[in-house]
C-alpha positions, 0 to 999 in steps of 0.5 A, a space after each residue: 500500500 502507498 505509504 506517504 499520501 497527499 492530503 486534501 488541503 483547501 481553504 475557501 468560502 461559499 454559502 455557509 454562515 455569518 454575514 449574508 450566509 457566508 463564512 471564511 471556513 468551508 466545512 469539509 475542507 479537510 478529509 482523509 489522510 489530513 495529518 499524514 506526511 507527504 512526499 517532498 516537493 511541489 504538488 498541485 491539487 485541483 478541486 471542483 466544488 459544487 454547493 446548493 443551499 437554501 433557507 426558508 422565507 421566514 429566516 432573515 440574513 444581513 447582506 451589506 446594507 440590506 436585511 433579506 428574507 430567505 436565501 437560495 444559493 448555488 456555488 461552483 468553484 475550481 480551486 487551484 492550490 499549489 503546495 510545497 513540502 519541505 524535505 528537511 525536518 522542522 521541529 521534528 516534523 514535516 513542514 509544507 506551505 500552500 496558497 489556494 484560490 479559485 475562479 467560479 460562479 455564485 448565484 443567489 436568490 431571495 424571497 424578499 428584501 425588507 430594507 434597501 441600501 438607502 433605507 427604503 423598503 422593497 418587496 418581492 423576489 430578487 436574484 443575482 449571479 456573478 463570475 469572479 475570483 475568490 479570496 487568497 488562502 495561504 496555509 502552513 502545516 507541520 506534521 509528525 508520524 509515529 507508526 500508525 499515528 499521525 498528528 498535524 498543526 496548521 495555520 491559515 489566513 483569509 486575504 480579502 482579494 476576491 470579487 466583492 460588492 456590498 450592493 450585490 447579493 452574490 459575492 465570491 469574497 468575504 471582504 474581511 481578513 480571517 485567521 484560522 488555526 488548529 490541529 489534526 490526527 490520522 490513524 492509518 493502519 496499512 496492514 488492516 487497510 483502515 484510516 480515520 482522520 479528524 481536524 479541529 480548528 478555530 476561526 477568528 474574523 476581522 471586520 468587513 469595513 464596507 458594512 461594519 459587520 464582524 462575523 463571530 468566531 467559530 469552531 469547526 471539526 472535519 472528519 473522515 473514515 475509510 477502508 482500503 478494498 485494494 492497494 489503490 482504492 478506498 471508500 468510506 464516510 466523511 462529515 463535519 460540525 460547524 459551530 459559531 461560538 461568539 456572536 456577530 457584532 458591529 454597526 452592520 449586525 442588525 440582527 444581533 449576535 446571529 450565531 450559526 451552526 450546521 452538521 454534514 455527512 456523506 460518502 467518499 471514495 478515493 483512487 491512487 493512480 500511477 505516478 503519484 496522482 490521486 483522485 477523491 470524490 466526496 459529498 455532504 448532506 447538511 442537517 441541524 442548520 441554524 441561522 444559515 442556508 443548508 443543503 448539500 455539497 460535492 467535491 472532486 479532487 485531482 492531486 497532481 505531483 509536479 516535476 521533481 516530486 517523488 511519487 
């Protein structure tokens, strides 16, 4: 069985939580083999992400200068995450750095706009769709291996460079800085062909200066479990829990603290292909959502080793 595996690293945002139903952290970001060391050198994960989510018309959300009722959102992104893994040891572990970004489309519809940008009241439905680029997501990781036990620490940031306009319903950027840090564990028994991974993290959000809205801080847990059915194929389950631990704040937080939470679960399958390539497919059905749209999302990942990397 392949000993050193490429984890699926991705930081992104879509219709999720907090201001306008959008958060820095995308639940499901980490999956199988998250804490397992990888081969040194350059690699290029490519991730296609699709999300469909909605909220009942009785649920209101703050979007820029508006208070909107009901949300129906769809997102399609192609993420590119160039990653470099260092050959030398750092604090006894393996260090890696990456920068993720995406191009895609976000579509959003609402049942009613209760408060317009200039304070006027508007009724009826409205929709919006935009193509553009996401924010930048630099990430640094440090991993340690002890037989079947693997541990990992990470630090990530959200750099507000994405397509954003507070007067639009659909945006691809959050327009605020964010910091995220956490740790993970992977149990990988190659003889039995079993694997389990979990990553716990904490997000600190800064204020959106255009709307004077600051998302509350949040805890998130991503997990995955799988069984190898051959030397190159594994399948199992994935899931996540997202919970906002402090309320939203600022002059733009017209709905109060607006804490949100959600959980998701679904299937996954992965294939290790010749020359170090790896393909993973996974999907999540969301449940137990509060103060956020909920639906389902799917991920398709192709991890490409670049010239100079060892398979």
